[in-house]
N, C-alpha and C positions, 0 to 999 in steps of 0.2 A: 369592666372594661377589657379584661384579659379575654374573656369569652369572645370578643369580637374578632379576633386575629386567630386563625388556625394554625396548627403546627405545620400543616402542609404547606402554607403560604411561606413560612420560613424556610422549610426544607428545600423548596423550589429555587430559593436564592442560591443555595449550595449545589444542587444537582443539575448544574447547567448543561451537562453532557446527556441527560436523558432525552429520549425522544418522545415526542408528543404521541398520545394514543389517537389513532384515526378511527372514525367510525364511517359507516354507510358507504356510499359510492366512493369516496376518497379512499378508504381503506382498501377496497376490492381493486381499485386503479393501481393503487401501490404495490399489492401483491401481485398483480398481473405483470407489471413492469419488472418486478424482482424475478418472476419465473422466466421472462424472456432474457434477462440478463444472466441468469443462471444457465439457460439453455445455450446461449450464444458463447458463454465460457466453456461449456462441455465440448463444443465444437471449434475451439479456438484455432486449431491448426488443420482444420478440414480441408481447405485449400493449399496446403503446403506439403510438399514431397521433399524429404530430407535424406541427405546422405552423410554418414559419419566418417571422419577421418580416423585414422588408426591411432591417434595420440589422444582422443577424447575420450571420456568415461563412458562406455557403451551402454552398459546396462541401466544406469539412472536416467540417460537421455532418452533411449529408447523407450522406458516406462513412461515418462513425461509425455513425450510426443504422442504415444499411442493413445494413453489416458485422455487426450484432448483431441482425438479424431484425426491425427496426423498419420502419414506413411513414413516409414523410416528404414533404412537399409545401412549396409556396411560392406566393405570387402570381405569376400569369402576367405580370404588369407588371415584375417584378424580374428574370424568367429564364425561359428555355424549358423545356419538359419537366415542368412542374408537372402533377400529376394529380388533384388535387381542391383546392377553394378554401377560404377561411378559414371560411366558413359551414357546413362539413361538420359534422353533430351527432356523428360518431363520434370527432373530434379530442379526445385525452386530454391533451395538453401543446402549448402554444404557447410557442415560444422567442422571447424579446424581450430587448432591450438598452436599453430606455426606461423610466423611472420610471413613467410613466402611459400608459395606452391610451385612444384616442378612444371605444372601446367594448369590453365584455368579455363573453365568454359564461361563465355560471356552471357550465357543465358539463364545464369544463377547466381544468387548472392552467396558469398564466402563470410561467414560471421563465426564469432568466437561462442563457446558453449553458454556463456553468462547472458547471450541474447534470449535463450530459451527460458532461463529460470527468472529473469526480469519481467519477460512477457508475460509470464504465469503469475508473477507477483502483482503485476499491474492490471491484469486480467484484460489485456488487449495486446495485439502485435505492435511493438515497438518500431521505431523506424531503426534501420540497420546502420545507419551512417555512424554511430558511436560505438560498433561493435564488429567492424570490419577486421579482417585478419591483420595483425601487427600494429593496430592502433591501440592507445592507452584507454582501457576500460573506464567507464563511469564507476562511481561507488556503488556497491551492491547493497541496495536500499530494503529495508525490513518493511513487508506489507502490514505488519501488525502496529499500525499507528491509528490514532483518531485526533479529533481536532484540538483536544487537550494535551496530546503528546508532544514531545520536541520532535521537531522535524529540521533535519539538515538542511542548509540552502539548495543542495542538489534535489532534495526530495521535494522542497518547495516549487522548484522549477519544473521538476517532472510532473507533478500533479496538478501544479498550477492553483492549488488549495480550491479546487473546484466544489468540493463537498462543503467547505467553510464558507464559499462565497454564495452558494445556494442557500444555506443555513441564515446567512446574514440577510438575504434578500426576503426571507419570509417575513410576513407581517407579524409584529408583537402580539402575544397573546394578552387579552385585557384582564390581567392578575393584578391584584392590588399590590403596590410597592409601599412596603413597610418603613418607616422612619426607624432610626436607631432606637429609640425609646420604645416604640411599638413592637420592634423586634425582640427587645429584652422582656417586655411583658408577655409576649407570646411564648417565648421560652420558658418562662417562669410557669406558665399556665399548662405546658405539657405534662402528660403522665409519666412516670419514671422510665419506662420501657421506651417510650418515643424519644425521650430526652437523651438516654443512653444512645439510641440510633442517630439521633441528630448529632450529638458529639463525635461519634465515630465518622459520621459522614464528613463534619467539618476537619477533624484530624486528616482524614485520608486525602481531602482536597489539598491542603496545606502541605502535605508530604510529597504529593504528586507534583505540586507548583514548585516547591523547592528542588525536586530532582530536575525538572525542566529547566529552571535557571541555572543550576550547576553545569548542566550539559551546555548550554548556551555560552556560559562564561569559559568552559573548556575549548570550545570552538573558536571562540573570539580569540584566545591566547594563542591556538593553533595557526589560525590564519595570520595573525601578528608575526609570528616566528616565521612562516612561511614568506610572507612578505620581506621582512628582513634579511633573509638568506637569498631571495632573487634579487634584492637591491645590490647586495654585496658581490654576487655573482655578474 
C-alpha cells in the first residue's frame, strides 16, 4: 500500500512556495515576459532628468539614477562634474530633503530621496504624492519578500498582493491529495535520505510560519498602542 504514494506527493504539501516547472510554449512566453520586465527595469529612469539638492547624498543617488538610465546633475558649488544647472527647463524631478525651498519651478516635481529607492525596490515609478518635500514619508519597505513572508499593512496596500492574487487565480494542478493516514504511510515508505530532507522542509516551514506570526503579533500590539495614544491626545 505504501508504494502507491510517492514521497514527492507528500513533499508537495509542504513546499507550497515552489514554482511549477513550465515547458514548451508556456515556458518560452514566460521567459520572454521576464526579459521584457528586466529590460524595462534597466531603463526605469530613462524619461527622467534629475537635479540633486545640496543636502541629499549625491554619490549614491547619482549611481542609482544613472544605473537605470536617468540623467542627473547638481550645483557646481556642491561638487565637480555637474552637467547642467538648476535652471534647466528639462528637469523633471528635483531631489530635496528640506521642507521648504527658497524658490520652486512649476515644471518639475520636488521629491525626497526615498522616492528613488522605493521606486527601485518596487521596480516601477511610484506616485510622487507621498514623497513631496516636507511630507511624512511612508515606511521604507523591503523588496525581499515573497508570498510566505510577513508583509506589513503598508506593503500589502502598496503591492496589492498582485503576485498572490495571480497565484490564487491559477487552476489547481491535478495532484493527489493524501489523507492523514496515507501521508503517514508515504512518509514511512521514504528512503532515509528523502525522509531527512522532508523533515528539514517541515521544520523550516514551521519556523518560518512561527516568525511570521510573531511579527504579526508585534504589529498588532504596536497599532493598539498608537490607537490608545491617539485617543488620549
